[in-house]
N, C-alpha and C positions, 0 to 999 in steps of 0.2 A: 468718394469714387463712384463706389457701387450704383449709388442712386443716379450719377450723372450718365452714366455707361447704360445703365437699367432702362432708363428713358429715351436713350439711343435705340437700344435693341427694339423698344416697342414703336417707335416712329419709322422703324425700318418696314414695319409692316403695313405702314401708311400715315395719314396725316391724322393728329388728334389733338383733342385740346386738354387743359390742366386736370381736373375733373376726372376725366375718363383715364388719363396716364395713372393718376393714383390710384383709381378703383382697380385695373388691370395690372399694376405692379404689386397692390397687396392679394392679388387673387392668385397672381403667378406664385408667390411666395409664402401662400397660406396666412395673410396677414402677420407673419413672424417679424418683420420690421415695418410697422405701420407707419405712413406718410400722412404728413398734413398738406393743404392745399398750397398754404405759403412755402413749404420747402420745396414742391413741384415748379411753382411759377418763378422762383427765386434761382432754383437749377436752369430751369428752361431760359431764363435771361442771360446767366454765364454761358450757356450754350449756344446761344445767340449772339452774344458779344464773340465768341469764339469762331462764330462762322460755322457752326457745327449743325446747327437748326436755321431756318427761317419761318416767318410766318406765312400760312398756307392758304388765307381765305379764313372764311367761316362757313359753320355749318348753317341749317335750317333754323336753327333755335337761335341763330348770332353768337355760339361760342367761336373765339378766337382758334382756329387750327395752326399747329405746328409742324413741319416737315422737315425730314432729315434732309442735310445737303450732302453732294459727293464728297467733302470733307468730313463729314459727320460719319458716313459709311467707311471711309478710311479710318478715321480713329477708331470705329467698333469693330473692324477687322482685327485692327493692331492689339484691340483690349482683348478680345478671342484669344489669340497667338501668343500674346504676352503672359509668362507667370504670373500668380500672385506675388508681389513683394512682400518677402518675410522680414526684411533687415529691419525694418522698422514697425514691429507688431503692435497692434493697438493696446491701449491700456485695460488691463485686466481688472474689476474690483476686487475679485477675490484674491488674487495674488498680492495686491497691494494692501487688502486688510491683514493677510497672514503674514506680510512683512512688516507691518505696522505694529499686529500684535505680539511680534516676538520681543520678550522683554519688556513689554509694556506692562505699568504698576496696575495690579489690580485686574487684570485679564487673565483667565484660563484658557489657554490658546488650546488646548486639547478638546474642550467644550464647544469652542470656536468651530474646530475642525468636525467634531460630531453633529453639532447641528446641520452644517453646511452639507455634510454627506448624506444624511437623512432627507435633504431638500432635493439634492442632486439626484438620489436614488427615486425618489417621489417623480420628479420630472423625467428620467428615463422610463420610469413603466408607464407614465402617461404617454410620452412618445411612441413608446412601443405599442400600445394599444391603438393609437391612431392609426401608425404604421400597417398594422394587422387589416383595418378597416379599407384603408385607401388601395392595399394591396391586394385585398379582396375584389375590391371595383373595379380594378384594372385588368387585373388577369382574368377575372370572370366576365369579361367582355362587357360590362355595365356600365364603365367609363373610358373612354380613351382619349380625353381631351387633352390638348399638352400641359394646360394648367394643373391636371390633376397628377399627372406623370411629373411635372417640376415641381408640384407641393411634397410627392413622394421621396424625390431626390434630397429635398430640403430637410424632410423628418428625418431620412438616414443619416445626413449629416448631422442633426441636433443629437441622435442616438449617439453616433461615434463621439460626438464631443462630449456627453455627459459620461459615456462609459471612461474616456481617458481622463475626466475630471475627478471620477471617483478613485481610479487607481492613482492618480496623483495625489489625492487626499491620503489615502493609503501610505503613500511612499512620506509624506510630511509627517505623518503621525510617526512612522518607524524613525524617521530622522531625528526627531524630537527626543525620542526612547534612548536612540544612542548616544547624543550628544549630552544627555543628562547624566550618562555613568561617568564617573571620574575617571581620568586617562593619565597616565603618567604621574601620578602623585599629585595631580591639579585637580580641583573638583569644577565642572564647567557651571554655566550658570545654571539654576535651580529650574527646572520645567515642572508646572503644576501636576498634580496626580492625574493618572488616567480618568477618564469618564467612567460613569457606573456600568458595570459588566452588565452584557445582556441587552444593551439597548440598540435596537436593529429598526431597521426602516422598515415603514408599516408596508402591508403586503397589500397590493391593489385589491378592489372590490369592484364591484358591479356600480357603486354609486359615486366610485371618485370622478371628480370631474377635470377632464383635461384642462390644464392651466393655459393653453396657447388661444391666441385670437381667433385660429383657425374654426374653432368648434360653434363659435357664434355664427357662422354661415350655416349651419347643419339646421 
């Protein structure tokens, strides 16, 4: 649904063709959620079917342009005003992985948590470096394009998300430790021993390469 409404938001600024919409969507979000042209045209076909966009002629190069309709503008306004529904959260691979790892034969769930924690902290460090660069450009007056401000907001959301994930992994490990202790005379299901002490996430270095698609644009 975010792609659907994201395209409507771009079309509100004027008629556009498919490849142009893909480029602008990725620019606005820092290529965090890359699209392919097929996704764009499939979504445009559904929007046209629903009366939210309509063909708007062609440009000088012969590209078919799409324009938002009045119903599309109404739909877009309602999307901006409507809170994101959290009643049916999207599937999260990490949550599913840990849920399946509990009690799985031959799986050291503590090692799974440690490995993910290192990757999560590394991603947080990468996002933080990117944020510092973006913030310096915006606040220093070198860049005030709406795409750069939008990218800064996306980066900050990713930082908050990875911070929360790191805290949740700490909680999962603590939960496993508590459940591994006998309670009331009955032993809980055994939990693998903790990972080697002293294992910490690698510190950021100047040679670290941020792992987001945005860096390929620099």
